[in-house]
A tleap script that builds the chain and sets N, CA, C and O, in Angstrom:
source leaprc.protein.ff14SB
mol = sequence {
  NMET ASN VAL ASP ILE LEU ARG VAL GLY THR
  ILE TYR LEU PRO VAL ALA ASN VAL GLU LEU
  SER ALA LYS TRP TYR VAL SER LYS LEU GLY
  ALA VAL LEU THR TYR GLN ASP GLU ASN LYS
  ALA ILE LEU ASN TYR ALA ASN GLN SER ILE
  PHE LEU VAL ALA SER GLN GLU ASN GLN SER
  SER ASN PHE ILE ASP ILE ASN GLY GLU GLU
  ARG PHE SER ILE THR PHE GLU VAL ASN GLY
  ILE ASP ALA LEU GLU ALA LEU HIE LYS ASP
  PHE ILE ALA LYS GLU ILE LYS VAL GLY GLU
  ILE GLU ASP ARG GLY HIE PRO GLY ARG ASN
  PHE VAL PHE GLN ASP LEU ASP GLY ASN LYS
  PHE ASP ILE TRP SER GLU LEU SER PRO ILE
  PHE LYS GLU LYS TYR PHE GLY THR TYR GLU
  CLEU
}
set mol.1.N position { -22.034 6.246 26.212 }
set mol.1.CA position { -21.089 7.099 25.519 }
set mol.1.C position { -20.762 6.475 24.168 }
set mol.1.O position { -20.323 5.327 24.102 }
set mol.2.N position { -20.972 7.222 23.100 }
set mol.2.CA position { -20.613 6.756 21.766 }
set mol.2.C position { -19.217 7.240 21.429 }
set mol.2.O position { -18.928 8.437 21.453 }
set mol.3.N position { -18.365 6.290 21.117 }
set mol.3.CA position { -17.004 6.604 20.725 }
set mol.3.C position { -16.764 5.957 19.365 }
set mol.3.O position { -16.987 4.758 19.194 }
set mol.4.N position { -16.315 6.745 18.409 }
set mol.4.CA position { -16.044 6.234 17.075 }
set mol.4.C position { -14.559 5.992 16.882 }
set mol.4.O position { -13.725 6.747 17.382 }
set mol.5.N position { -14.236 4.941 16.157 }
set mol.5.CA position { -12.862 4.737 15.715 }
set mol.5.C position { -12.614 5.758 14.613 }
set mol.5.O position { -13.419 5.876 13.689 }
set mol.6.N position { -11.527 6.488 14.695 }
set mol.6.CA position { -11.289 7.606 13.796 }
set mol.6.C position { -10.399 7.298 12.599 }
set mol.6.O position { -10.541 7.929 11.551 }
set mol.7.N position { -9.495 6.351 12.731 }
set mol.7.CA position { -8.618 6.065 11.600 }
set mol.7.C position { -7.864 4.770 11.833 }
set mol.7.O position { -7.810 4.255 12.950 }
set mol.8.N position { -7.285 4.255 10.765 }
set mol.8.CA position { -6.365 3.135 10.870 }
set mol.8.C position { -5.021 3.731 11.254 }
set mol.8.O position { -4.496 4.583 10.536 }
set mol.9.N position { -4.467 3.306 12.352 }
set mol.9.CA position { -3.217 3.885 12.829 }
set mol.9.C position { -1.983 3.191 12.316 }
set mol.9.O position { -1.009 3.850 11.951 }
set mol.10.N position { -2.001 1.857 12.279 }
set mol.10.CA position { -0.815 1.102 11.915 }
set mol.10.C position { -1.197 -0.115 11.094 }
set mol.10.O position { -2.207 -0.768 11.361 }
set mol.11.N position { -0.392 -0.409 10.108 }
set mol.11.CA position { -0.518 -1.616 9.315 }
set mol.11.C position { 0.717 -2.464 9.611 }
set mol.11.O position { 1.836 -1.953 9.596 }
set mol.12.N position { 0.523 -3.756 9.879 }
set mol.12.CA position { 1.621 -4.671 10.154 }
set mol.12.C position { 1.806 -5.595 8.949 }
set mol.12.O position { 0.849 -6.204 8.470 }
set mol.13.N position { 3.043 -5.691 8.466 }
set mol.13.CA position { 3.343 -6.539 7.318 }
set mol.13.C position { 4.436 -7.541 7.675 }
set mol.13.O position { 5.461 -7.165 8.245 }
set mol.14.N position { 4.225 -8.813 7.346 }
set mol.14.CA position { 5.264 -9.813 7.593 }
set mol.14.C position { 6.368 -9.716 6.544 }
set mol.14.O position { 6.092 -9.582 5.352 }
set mol.15.N position { 7.611 -9.784 6.991 }
set mol.15.CA position { 8.758 -9.766 6.085 }
set mol.15.C position { 9.794 -10.784 6.552 }
set mol.15.O position { 9.891 -11.090 7.740 }
set mol.16.N position { 10.559 -11.298 5.607 }
set mol.16.CA position { 11.585 -12.278 5.943 }
set mol.16.C position { 12.833 -11.612 6.515 }
set mol.16.O position { 13.454 -12.148 7.433 }
set mol.17.N position { 13.206 -10.441 5.977 }
set mol.17.CA position { 14.419 -9.754 6.388 }
set mol.17.C position { 14.077 -8.283 6.619 }
set mol.17.O position { 13.865 -7.536 5.664 }
set mol.18.N position { 14.025 -7.874 7.864 }
set mol.18.CA position { 13.607 -6.520 8.227 }
set mol.18.C position { 14.502 -5.469 7.576 }
set mol.18.O position { 14.003 -4.508 6.990 }
set mol.19.N position { 15.807 -5.642 7.675 }
set mol.19.CA position { 16.731 -4.639 7.140 }
set mol.19.C position { 16.583 -4.487 5.626 }
set mol.19.O position { 16.485 -3.370 5.117 }
set mol.20.N position { 16.569 -5.603 4.916 }
set mol.20.CA position { 16.438 -5.573 3.458 }
set mol.20.C position { 15.085 -4.982 3.037 }
set mol.20.O position { 15.015 -4.172 2.113 }
set mol.21.N position { 14.026 -5.392 3.716 }
set mol.21.CA position { 12.691 -4.882 3.385 }
set mol.21.C position { 12.572 -3.390 3.673 }
set mol.21.O position { 11.988 -2.653 2.880 }
set mol.22.N position { 13.116 -2.943 4.789 }
set mol.22.CA position { 13.065 -1.514 5.117 }
set mol.22.C position { 13.783 -0.697 4.046 }
set mol.22.O position { 13.287 0.346 3.621 }
set mol.23.N position { 14.950 -1.171 3.612 }
set mol.23.CA position { 15.678 -0.474 2.546 }
set mol.23.C position { 14.857 -0.434 1.263 }
set mol.23.O position { 14.858 0.577 0.560 }
set mol.24.N position { 14.152 -1.527 0.947 }
set mol.24.CA position { 13.325 -1.579 -0.261 }
set mol.24.C position { 12.207 -0.541 -0.186 }
set mol.24.O position { 11.995 0.204 -1.143 }
set mol.25.N position { 11.492 -0.482 0.933 }
set mol.25.CA position { 10.389 0.475 1.081 }
set mol.25.C position { 10.885 1.919 1.004 }
set mol.25.O position { 10.211 2.779 0.437 }
set mol.26.N position { 12.044 2.182 1.566 }
set mol.26.CA position { 12.605 3.534 1.520 }
set mol.26.C position { 13.055 3.886 0.101 }
set mol.26.O position { 12.724 4.959 -0.404 }
set mol.27.N position { 13.802 2.996 -0.541 }
set mol.27.CA position { 14.356 3.321 -1.859 }
set mol.27.C position { 13.331 3.232 -2.987 }
set mol.27.O position { 13.374 4.039 -3.916 }
set mol.28.N position { 12.430 2.289 -2.925 }
set mol.28.CA position { 11.473 2.083 -4.020 }
set mol.28.C position { 10.206 2.921 -3.868 }
set mol.28.O position { 9.687 3.442 -4.855 }
set mol.29.N position { 9.700 3.054 -2.625 }
set mol.29.CA position { 8.427 3.743 -2.416 }
set mol.29.C position { 8.570 5.132 -1.795 }
set mol.29.O position { 7.618 5.913 -1.791 }
set mol.30.N position { 9.754 5.437 -1.272 }
set mol.30.CA position { 9.945 6.735 -0.634 }
set mol.30.C position { 9.418 6.792 0.788 }
set mol.30.O position { 9.186 7.877 1.322 }
set mol.31.N position { 9.227 5.628 1.408 }
set mol.31.CA position { 8.796 5.594 2.807 }
set mol.31.C position { 9.886 6.200 3.686 }
set mol.31.O position { 11.059 6.219 3.313 }
set mol.32.N position { 9.485 6.693 4.853 }
set mol.32.CA position { 10.427 7.278 5.807 }
set mol.32.C position { 10.603 6.299 6.962 }
set mol.32.O position { 9.637 5.953 7.643 }
set mol.33.N position { 11.821 5.862 7.177 }
set mol.33.CA position { 12.143 4.942 8.260 }
set mol.33.C position { 12.276 5.731 9.552 }
set mol.33.O position { 13.080 6.659 9.635 }
set mol.34.N position { 11.488 5.366 10.566 }
set mol.34.CA position { 11.547 6.080 11.843 }
set mol.34.C position { 12.138 5.241 12.970 }
set mol.34.O position { 12.546 5.784 13.997 }
set mol.35.N position { 12.187 3.921 12.789 }
set mol.35.CA position { 12.764 3.043 13.813 }
set mol.35.C position { 13.075 1.703 13.171 }
set mol.35.O position { 12.365 1.247 12.275 }
set mol.36.N position { 14.155 1.074 13.647 }
set mol.36.CA position { 14.468 -0.269 13.168 }
set mol.36.C position { 15.282 -1.009 14.205 }
set mol.36.O position { 16.201 -0.449 14.804 }
set mol.37.N position { 14.941 -2.277 14.415 }
set mol.37.CA position { 15.783 -3.198 15.164 }
set mol.37.C position { 15.759 -4.526 14.411 }
set mol.37.O position { 15.276 -4.581 13.280 }
set mol.38.N position { 16.272 -5.592 15.018 }
set mol.38.CA position { 16.366 -6.854 14.281 }
set mol.38.C position { 15.007 -7.519 14.016 }
set mol.38.O position { 14.901 -8.383 13.146 }
set mol.39.N position { 13.970 -7.119 14.764 }
set mol.39.CA position { 12.657 -7.754 14.640 }
set mol.39.C position { 11.594 -6.919 13.943 }
set mol.39.O position { 10.555 -7.442 13.542 }
set mol.40.N position { 11.847 -5.627 13.798 }
set mol.40.CA position { 10.826 -4.787 13.169 }
set mol.40.C position { 11.441 -3.484 12.662 }
set mol.40.O position { 12.505 -3.051 13.103 }
set mol.41.N position { 10.726 -2.884 11.723 }
set mol.41.CA position { 11.048 -1.538 11.248 }
set mol.41.C position { 9.737 -0.772 11.215 }
set mol.41.O position { 8.694 -1.331 10.875 }
set mol.42.N position { 9.788 0.494 11.565 }
set mol.42.CA position { 8.605 1.345 11.535 }
set mol.42.C position { 8.814 2.384 10.441 }
set mol.42.O position { 9.809 3.109 10.424 }
set mol.43.N position { 7.841 2.435 9.523 }
set mol.43.CA position { 7.902 3.343 8.390 }
set mol.43.C position { 6.707 4.273 8.398 }
set mol.43.O position { 5.631 3.906 8.871 }
set mol.44.N position { 6.888 5.469 7.879 }
set mol.44.CA position { 5.770 6.364 7.568 }
set mol.44.C position { 5.628 6.363 6.057 }
set mol.44.O position { 6.575 6.659 5.329 }
set mol.45.N position { 4.420 6.024 5.594 }
set mol.45.CA position { 4.155 5.969 4.158 }
set mol.45.C position { 2.668 6.179 3.908 }
set mol.45.O position { 1.830 5.526 4.530 }
set mol.46.N position { 2.347 7.080 3.007 }
set mol.46.CA position { 0.951 7.336 2.593 }
set mol.46.C position { 0.054 7.644 3.795 }
set mol.46.O position { -1.044 7.100 3.920 }
set mol.47.N position { 0.533 8.513 4.662 }
set mol.47.CA position { -0.219 8.907 5.853 }
set mol.47.C position { -0.536 7.740 6.778 }
set mol.47.O position { -1.541 7.767 7.489 }
set mol.48.N position { 0.307 6.724 6.776 }
set mol.48.CA position { 0.139 5.553 7.624 }
set mol.48.C position { 1.452 5.213 8.306 }
set mol.48.O position { 2.533 5.537 7.815 }
set mol.49.N position { 1.333 4.560 9.439 }
set mol.49.CA position { 2.484 3.946 10.081 }
set mol.49.C position { 2.470 2.480 9.671 }
set mol.49.O position { 1.473 1.785 9.865 }
set mol.50.N position { 3.578 2.013 9.103 }
set mol.50.CA position { 3.674 0.632 8.656 }
set mol.50.C position { 4.802 -0.047 9.420 }
set mol.50.O position { 5.942 0.416 9.405 }
set mol.51.N position { 4.474 -1.151 10.088 }
set mol.51.CA position { 5.469 -1.950 10.795 }
set mol.51.C position { 5.824 -3.137 9.913 }
set mol.51.O position { 4.948 -3.907 9.519 }
set mol.52.N position { 7.086 -3.285 9.609 }
set mol.52.CA position { 7.596 -4.478 8.944 }
set mol.52.C position { 8.067 -5.406 10.048 }
set mol.52.O position { 8.980 -5.064 10.800 }
set mol.53.N position { 7.460 -6.566 10.152 }
set mol.53.CA position { 7.701 -7.468 11.276 }
set mol.53.C position { 8.378 -8.747 10.782 }
set mol.53.O position { 7.881 -9.408 9.871 }
set mol.54.N position { 9.523 -9.091 11.393 }
set mol.54.CA position { 10.218 -10.328 11.043 }
set mol.54.C position { 9.273 -11.500 11.271 }
set mol.54.O position { 8.710 -11.658 12.354 }
set mol.55.N position { 9.108 -12.314 10.242 }
set mol.55.CA position { 8.148 -13.413 10.285 }
set mol.55.C position { 8.778 -14.688 9.756 }
set mol.55.O position { 9.862 -14.669 9.173 }
set mol.56.N position { 8.089 -15.787 9.965 }
set mol.56.CA position { 8.547 -17.058 9.429 }
set mol.56.C position { 8.482 -17.021 7.908 }
set mol.56.O position { 7.786 -16.186 7.331 }
set mol.57.N position { 9.208 -17.926 7.262 }
set mol.57.CA position { 9.251 -17.964 5.802 }
set mol.57.C position { 7.864 -18.158 5.201 }
set mol.57.O position { 6.977 -18.767 5.799 }
set mol.58.N position { 7.713 -17.617 3.995 }
set mol.58.CA position { 6.499 -17.774 3.192 }
set mol.58.C position { 5.252 -17.177 3.832 }
set mol.58.O position { 4.147 -17.671 3.604 }
set mol.59.N position { 5.409 -16.137 4.619 }
set mol.59.CA position { 4.278 -15.412 5.184 }
set mol.59.C position { 4.017 -14.176 4.332 }
set mol.59.O position { 4.953 -13.572 3.809 }
set mol.60.N position { 2.749 -13.797 4.191 }
set mol.60.CA position { 2.411 -12.542 3.537 }
set mol.60.C position { 1.070 -12.067 4.075 }
set mol.60.O position { 0.377 -12.793 4.788 }
set mol.61.N position { 0.721 -10.846 3.723 }
set mol.61.CA position { -0.566 -10.282 4.151 }
set mol.61.C position { -1.687 -10.643 3.181 }
set mol.61.O position { -2.830 -10.232 3.380 }
set mol.62.N position { -1.376 -11.401 2.141 }
set mol.62.CA position { -2.354 -11.758 1.122 }
set mol.62.C position { -3.319 -12.824 1.628 }
set mol.62.O position { -3.055 -13.493 2.628 }
set mol.63.N position { -4.434 -12.973 0.927 }
set mol.63.CA position { -5.381 -14.037 1.241 }
set mol.63.C position { -5.963 -14.593 -0.048 }
set mol.63.O position { -5.863 -13.966 -1.103 }
set mol.64.N position { -6.562 -15.754 0.038 }
set mol.64.CA position { -7.181 -16.402 -1.114 }
set mol.64.C position { -8.683 -16.136 -1.059 }
set mol.64.O position { -9.345 -16.442 -0.068 }
set mol.65.N position { -9.211 -15.554 -2.150 }
set mol.65.CA position { -10.651 -15.249 -2.177 }
set mol.65.C position { -11.463 -16.492 -2.550 }
set mol.65.O position { -10.898 -17.559 -2.793 }
set mol.66.N position { -12.770 -16.350 -2.594 }
set mol.66.CA position { -13.678 -17.470 -2.848 }
set mol.66.C position { -13.464 -18.114 -4.214 }
set mol.66.O position { -13.823 -19.273 -4.421 }
set mol.67.N position { -12.878 -17.361 -5.146 }
set mol.67.CA position { -12.592 -17.890 -6.481 }
set mol.67.C position { -11.193 -18.486 -6.604 }
set mol.67.O position { -10.770 -18.869 -7.694 }
set mol.68.N position { -10.483 -18.561 -5.490 }
set mol.68.CA position { -9.148 -19.155 -5.491 }
set mol.68.C position { -8.035 -18.223 -5.904 }
set mol.68.O position { -6.911 -18.670 -6.130 }
set mol.69.N position { -8.325 -16.908 -6.010 }
set mol.69.CA position { -7.308 -15.941 -6.398 }
set mol.69.C position { -6.651 -15.331 -5.162 }
set mol.69.O position { -7.321 -15.017 -4.178 }
set mol.70.N position { -5.326 -15.168 -5.229 }
set mol.70.CA position { -4.610 -14.489 -4.145 }
set mol.70.C position { -4.875 -12.995 -4.249 }
set mol.70.O position { -4.724 -12.403 -5.318 }
set mol.71.N position { -5.272 -12.390 -3.135 }
set mol.71.CA position { -5.695 -10.996 -3.125 }
set mol.71.C position { -4.863 -10.169 -2.153 }
set mol.71.O position { -4.241 -10.694 -1.229 }
set mol.72.N position { -4.872 -8.872 -2.388 }
set mol.72.CA position { -4.253 -7.877 -1.513 }
set mol.72.C position { -5.233 -7.526 -0.391 }
set mol.72.O position { -6.431 -7.785 -0.497 }
set mol.73.N position { -4.712 -6.940 0.674 }
set mol.73.CA position { -5.595 -6.496 1.752 }
set mol.73.C position { -5.552 -4.986 1.956 }
set mol.73.O position { -6.260 -4.456 2.812 }
set mol.74.N position { -4.727 -4.289 1.175 }
set mol.74.CA position { -4.577 -2.837 1.335 }
set mol.74.C position { -4.662 -2.166 -0.033 }
set mol.74.O position { -4.026 -2.606 -0.990 }
set mol.75.N position { -5.453 -1.097 -0.115 }
set mol.75.CA position { -5.501 -0.267 -1.313 }
set mol.75.C position { -5.018 1.129 -0.962 }
set mol.75.O position { -5.535 1.763 -0.043 }
set mol.76.N position { -4.021 1.605 -1.703 }
set mol.76.CA position { -3.572 2.985 -1.605 }
set mol.76.C position { -4.282 3.788 -2.686 }
set mol.76.O position { -4.681 3.231 -3.709 }
set mol.77.N position { -4.444 5.095 -2.471 }
set mol.77.CA position { -5.141 5.950 -3.420 }
set mol.77.C position { -4.213 7.044 -3.942 }
set mol.77.O position { -3.368 7.570 -3.218 }
set mol.78.N position { -4.400 7.372 -5.234 }
set mol.78.CA position { -3.733 8.513 -5.838 }
set mol.78.C position { -4.809 9.425 -6.408 }
set mol.78.O position { -5.973 9.033 -6.492 }
set mol.79.N position { -4.431 10.633 -6.798 }
set mol.79.CA position { -5.415 11.627 -7.240 }
set mol.79.C position { -5.558 11.635 -8.763 }
set mol.79.O position { -5.015 12.504 -9.444 }
set mol.80.N position { -6.295 10.656 -9.282 }
set mol.80.CA position { -6.632 10.647 -10.695 }
set mol.80.C position { -5.888 9.636 -11.543 }
set mol.80.O position { -4.879 9.060 -11.136 }
set mol.81.N position { -6.431 9.439 -12.751 }
set mol.81.CA position { -5.863 8.471 -13.706 }
set mol.81.C position { -4.442 8.859 -14.106 }
set mol.81.O position { -3.572 7.994 -14.199 }
set mol.82.N position { -4.194 10.155 -14.343 }
set mol.82.CA position { -2.844 10.586 -14.738 }
set mol.82.C position { -1.828 10.220 -13.661 }
set mol.82.O position { -0.734 9.748 -13.971 }
set mol.83.N position { -2.188 10.439 -12.400 }
set mol.83.CA position { -1.288 10.091 -11.294 }
set mol.83.C position { -1.078 8.578 -11.229 }
set mol.83.O position { 0.036 8.115 -10.983 }
set mol.84.N position { -2.136 7.817 -11.446 }
set mol.84.CA position { -2.032 6.359 -11.437 }
set mol.84.C position { -1.083 5.882 -12.533 }
set mol.84.O position { -0.209 5.052 -12.283 }
set mol.85.N position { -1.254 6.407 -13.744 }
set mol.85.CA position { -0.402 6.000 -14.861 }
set mol.85.C position { 1.054 6.403 -14.634 }
set mol.85.O position { 1.965 5.640 -14.954 }
set mol.86.N position { 1.274 7.587 -14.087 }
set mol.86.CA position { 2.641 8.038 -13.797 }
set mol.86.C position { 3.296 7.154 -12.737 }
set mol.86.O position { 4.465 6.791 -12.863 }
set mol.87.N position { 2.537 6.807 -11.688 }
set mol.87.CA position { 3.070 5.943 -10.637 }
set mol.87.C position { 3.366 4.554 -11.182 }
set mol.87.O position { 4.385 3.958 -10.834 }
set mol.88.N position { 2.499 4.038 -12.019 }
set mol.88.CA position { 2.707 2.737 -12.648 }
set mol.88.C position { 4.027 2.721 -13.423 }
set mol.88.O position { 4.818 1.789 -13.282 }
set mol.89.N position { 4.266 3.753 -14.240 }
set mol.89.CA position { 5.518 3.859 -15.003 }
set mol.89.C position { 6.721 3.978 -14.077 }
set mol.89.O position { 7.764 3.371 -14.319 }
set mol.90.N position { 6.570 4.770 -13.007 }
set mol.90.CA position { 7.650 4.944 -12.041 }
set mol.90.C position { 7.996 3.616 -11.368 }
set mol.90.O position { 9.174 3.288 -11.219 }
set mol.91.N position { 6.988 2.853 -10.963 }
set mol.91.CA position { 7.227 1.560 -10.328 }
set mol.91.C position { 7.926 0.597 -11.289 }
set mol.91.O position { 8.821 -0.145 -10.884 }
set mol.92.N position { 7.525 0.607 -12.544 }
set mol.92.CA position { 8.180 -0.253 -13.542 }
set mol.92.C position { 9.654 0.149 -13.678 }
set mol.92.O position { 10.531 -0.714 -13.722 }
set mol.93.N position { 9.922 1.445 -13.743 }
set mol.93.CA position { 11.299 1.934 -13.857 }
set mol.93.C position { 12.137 1.540 -12.641 }
set mol.93.O position { 13.341 1.314 -12.760 }
set mol.94.N position { 11.500 1.458 -11.475 }
set mol.94.CA position { 12.196 1.069 -10.245 }
set mol.94.C position { 12.257 -0.443 -10.071 }
set mol.94.O position { 12.718 -0.940 -9.043 }
set mol.95.N position { 11.787 -1.174 -11.086 }
set mol.95.CA position { 11.791 -2.635 -11.086 }
set mol.95.C position { 10.977 -3.238 -9.953 }
set mol.95.O position { 11.347 -4.262 -9.378 }
set mol.96.N position { 9.862 -2.584 -9.643 }
set mol.96.CA position { 8.888 -3.118 -8.695 }
set mol.96.C position { 7.963 -4.032 -9.491 }
set mol.96.O position { 7.561 -3.694 -10.604 }
set mol.97.N position { 7.630 -5.175 -8.931 }
set mol.97.CA position { 6.721 -6.097 -9.613 }
set mol.97.C position { 5.310 -5.499 -9.602 }
set mol.97.O position { 4.697 -5.344 -8.545 }
set mol.98.N position { 4.803 -5.164 -10.808 }
set mol.98.CA position { 3.482 -4.542 -10.935 }
set mol.98.C position { 2.625 -5.304 -11.936 }
set mol.98.O position { 3.132 -5.946 -12.856 }
set mol.99.N position { 1.310 -5.219 -11.734 }
set mol.99.CA position { 0.364 -5.761 -12.690 }
set mol.99.C position { -0.061 -4.672 -13.663 }
set mol.99.O position { 0.371 -3.523 -13.566 }
set mol.100.N position { -0.905 -5.052 -14.591 }
set mol.100.CA position { -1.428 -4.107 -15.579 }
set mol.100.C position { -2.442 -3.167 -14.929 }
set mol.100.O position { -3.042 -3.505 -13.909 }
set mol.101.N position { -2.629 -1.996 -15.516 }
set mol.101.CA position { -3.694 -1.096 -15.082 }
set mol.101.C position { -5.013 -1.725 -15.506 }
set mol.101.O position { -5.177 -2.127 -16.658 }
set mol.102.N position { -5.951 -1.806 -14.566 }
set mol.102.CA position { -7.206 -2.528 -14.781 }
set mol.102.C position { -8.420 -1.615 -14.679 }
set mol.102.O position { -8.416 -0.632 -13.939 }
set mol.103.N position { -9.454 -1.958 -15.434 }
set mol.103.CA position { -10.789 -1.390 -15.295 }
set mol.103.C position { -11.614 -2.465 -14.612 }
set mol.103.O position { -11.910 -3.494 -15.218 }
set mol.104.N position { -11.990 -2.242 -13.359 }
set mol.104.CA position { -12.731 -3.247 -12.586 }
set mol.104.C position { -14.229 -2.988 -12.561 }
set mol.104.O position { -14.959 -3.606 -11.786 }
set mol.105.N position { -14.690 -2.068 -13.417 }
set mol.105.CA position { -16.117 -1.824 -13.515 }
set mol.105.C position { -16.666 -0.813 -12.528 }
set mol.105.O position { -17.881 -0.637 -12.441 }
set mol.106.N position { -15.802 -0.147 -11.787 }
set mol.106.CA position { -16.210 0.933 -10.881 }
set mol.106.C position { -15.434 2.181 -11.280 }
set mol.106.O position { -14.533 2.096 -12.113 }
set mol.107.N position { -15.757 3.330 -10.710 }
set mol.107.CA position { -15.011 4.543 -11.081 }
set mol.107.C position { -13.505 4.356 -10.893 }
set mol.107.O position { -13.060 3.700 -9.952 }
set mol.108.N position { -12.744 4.938 -11.793 }
set mol.108.CA position { -11.288 4.910 -11.691 }
set mol.108.C position { -10.674 3.636 -12.242 }
set mol.108.O position { -11.358 2.785 -12.811 }
set mol.109.N position { -9.376 3.529 -12.060 }
set mol.109.CA position { -8.589 2.382 -12.496 }
set mol.109.C position { -7.692 1.954 -11.343 }
set mol.109.O position { -7.481 2.704 -10.390 }
set mol.110.N position { -7.169 0.739 -11.446 }
set mol.110.CA position { -6.330 0.172 -10.397 }
set mol.110.C position { -5.160 -0.590 -11.001 }
set mol.110.O position { -5.191 -0.988 -12.166 }
set mol.111.N position { -4.127 -0.786 -10.188 }
set mol.111.CA position { -3.111 -1.797 -10.478 }
set mol.111.C position { -2.587 -2.345 -9.168 }
set mol.111.O position { -2.705 -1.709 -8.120 }
set mol.112.N position { -2.013 -3.521 -9.238 }
set mol.112.CA position { -1.488 -4.210 -8.062 }
set mol.112.C position { 0.034 -4.237 -8.159 }
set mol.112.O position { 0.592 -4.412 -9.243 }
set mol.113.N position { 0.700 -4.064 -7.017 }
set mol.113.CA position { 2.155 -4.231 -6.963 }
set mol.113.C position { 2.511 -5.086 -5.767 }
set mol.113.O position { 1.681 -5.314 -4.887 }
set mol.114.N position { 3.771 -5.569 -5.735 }
set mol.114.CA position { 4.229 -6.447 -4.658 }
set mol.114.C position { 5.549 -5.961 -4.089 }
set mol.114.O position { 6.363 -5.362 -4.791 }
set mol.115.N position { 5.750 -6.229 -2.801 }
set mol.115.CA position { 7.044 -5.953 -2.181 }
set mol.115.C position { 7.949 -7.174 -2.317 }
set mol.115.O position { 7.597 -8.135 -3.001 }
set mol.116.N position { 9.112 -7.138 -1.670 }
set mol.116.CA position { 10.082 -8.230 -1.760 }
set mol.116.C position { 9.548 -9.561 -1.253 }
set mol.116.O position { 9.974 -10.619 -1.716 }
set mol.117.N position { 8.611 -9.514 -0.298 }
set mol.117.CA position { 8.082 -10.722 0.317 }
set mol.117.C position { 6.786 -11.200 -0.330 }
set mol.117.O position { 6.157 -12.141 0.154 }
set mol.118.N position { 6.390 -10.553 -1.422 }
set mol.118.CA position { 5.169 -10.957 -2.102 }
set mol.118.C position { 3.900 -10.379 -1.506 }
set mol.118.O position { 2.802 -10.746 -1.923 }
set mol.119.N position { 4.033 -9.460 -0.517 }
set mol.119.CA position { 2.852 -8.763 -0.013 }
set mol.119.C position { 2.288 -7.931 -1.161 }
set mol.119.O position { 2.997 -7.113 -1.747 }
set mol.120.N position { 1.016 -8.140 -1.479 }
set mol.120.CA position { 0.390 -7.423 -2.581 }
set mol.120.C position { -0.348 -6.189 -2.074 }
set mol.120.O position { -0.938 -6.192 -0.993 }
set mol.121.N position { -0.298 -5.137 -2.887 }
set mol.121.CA position { -0.990 -3.891 -2.584 }
set mol.121.C position { -1.695 -3.421 -3.850 }
set mol.121.O position { -1.240 -3.675 -4.966 }
set mol.122.N position { -2.804 -2.738 -3.656 }
set mol.122.CA position { -3.577 -2.187 -4.754 }
set mol.122.C position { -3.389 -0.678 -4.768 }
set mol.122.O position { -3.261 -0.048 -3.718 }
set mol.123.N position { -3.374 -0.109 -5.963 }
set mol.123.CA position { -3.371 1.351 -6.128 }
set mol.123.C position { -4.633 1.709 -6.892 }
set mol.123.O position { -4.917 1.118 -7.933 }
set mol.124.N position { -5.393 2.671 -6.384 }
set mol.124.CA position { -6.636 3.099 -7.007 }
set mol.124.C position { -6.525 4.575 -7.375 }
set mol.124.O position { -5.944 5.363 -6.628 }
set mol.125.N position { -7.075 4.944 -8.514 }
set mol.125.CA position { -6.950 6.313 -9.021 }
set mol.125.C position { -7.934 7.297 -8.401 }
set mol.125.O position { -7.959 8.464 -8.793 }
set mol.126.N position { -8.739 6.858 -7.451 }
set mol.126.CA position { -9.768 7.725 -6.883 }
set mol.126.C position { -9.529 7.970 -5.395 }
set mol.126.O position { -9.485 7.026 -4.607 }
set mol.127.N position { -9.376 9.223 -5.018 }
set mol.127.CA position { -9.277 9.566 -3.601 }
set mol.127.C position { -10.649 9.520 -2.967 }
set mol.127.O position { -11.640 9.874 -3.606 }
set mol.128.N position { -10.721 9.088 -1.717 }
set mol.128.CA position { -12.004 9.070 -1.019 }
set mol.128.C position { -12.513 10.501 -0.857 }
set mol.128.O position { -11.714 11.422 -0.687 }
set mol.129.N position { -13.836 10.702 -0.907 }
set mol.129.CA position { -14.397 12.049 -0.780 }
set mol.129.C position { -14.002 12.763 0.518 }
set mol.129.O position { -13.739 13.965 0.501 }
set mol.130.N position { -13.959 12.053 1.620 }
set mol.130.CA position { -13.604 12.681 2.902 }
set mol.130.C position { -12.158 13.147 2.886 }
set mol.130.O position { -11.849 14.221 3.403 }
set mol.131.N position { -11.265 12.354 2.297 }
set mol.131.CA position { -9.863 12.749 2.186 }
set mol.131.C position { -9.728 13.985 1.301 }
set mol.131.O position { -8.976 14.905 1.624 }
set mol.132.N position { -10.462 14.006 0.180 }
set mol.132.CA position { -10.429 15.172 -0.716 }
set mol.132.C position { -10.881 16.429 0.020 }
set mol.132.O position { -10.264 17.486 -0.107 }
set mol.133.N position { -11.950 16.307 0.779 }
set mol.133.CA position { -12.464 17.474 1.499 }
set mol.133.C position { -11.442 17.962 2.521 }
set mol.133.O position { -11.193 19.163 2.634 }
set mol.134.N position { -10.860 17.043 3.252 }
set mol.134.CA position { -9.913 17.420 4.300 }
set mol.134.C position { -8.647 18.061 3.738 }
set mol.134.O position { -8.163 19.056 4.276 }
set mol.135.N position { -8.110 17.492 2.658 }
set mol.135.CA position { -6.821 17.938 2.156 }
set mol.135.C position { -6.892 18.866 0.941 }
set mol.135.O position { -5.938 19.590 0.652 }
set mol.136.N position { -8.030 18.842 0.228 }
set mol.136.CA position { -8.143 19.665 -0.980 }
set mol.136.C position { -9.320 20.617 -0.914 }
set mol.136.O position { -9.468 21.468 -1.791 }
set mol.137.N position { -10.171 20.494 0.115 }
set mol.137.CA position { -11.302 21.399 0.277 }
set mol.137.C position { -12.474 21.120 -0.635 }
set mol.137.O position { -13.365 21.960 -0.761 }
set mol.138.N position { -12.499 19.960 -1.277 }
set mol.138.CA position { -13.638 19.615 -2.134 }
set mol.138.C position { -14.193 18.277 -1.701 }
set mol.138.O position { -13.443 17.329 -1.467 }
set mol.139.N position { -15.498 18.203 -1.596 }
set mol.139.CA position { -16.177 16.960 -1.217 }
set mol.139.C position { -17.119 16.586 -2.343 }
set mol.139.O position { -17.987 17.368 -2.731 }
set mol.140.N position { -16.940 15.387 -2.860 }
set mol.140.CA position { -17.788 14.912 -3.967 }
set mol.140.C position { -18.405 13.586 -3.573 }
set mol.140.O position { -17.765 12.753 -2.932 }
set mol.141.N position { -19.648 13.402 -3.961 }
set mol.141.CA position { -20.306 12.100 -3.744 }
set mol.141.C position { -20.525 11.402 -5.054 }
set mol.141.O position { -21.064 10.296 -5.081 }
savepdb mol mol.pdb
quit
């Protein structure tokens, strides 16, 4: 029997203070809080379930790549360069720590932002073709 994994269901992020982090995600990113206790908060954001998990100090979801650079492990997508630029400006206005919009040599543009605990996330201006087909009725390769 062939069974395929269909989607990423939940992302777990380490945070120092669950209550403070949950408020940040709700107020800064517009996430929807669905559950919270002293050890975790469950958020709905960008068609994902995100668990903020109380962790020891100085923990993050980041990693160090082969060149010694700290990297993100999650990329969110927006629909086009205009949306990326608008979101970048919005994040700056909300005093979210953001990097510059980058050309990484592939289609679209990206920028990186961080939450209160230094968890880094990437934003990319290109929606995946399967997502476009499902939600917009157009599939492009």
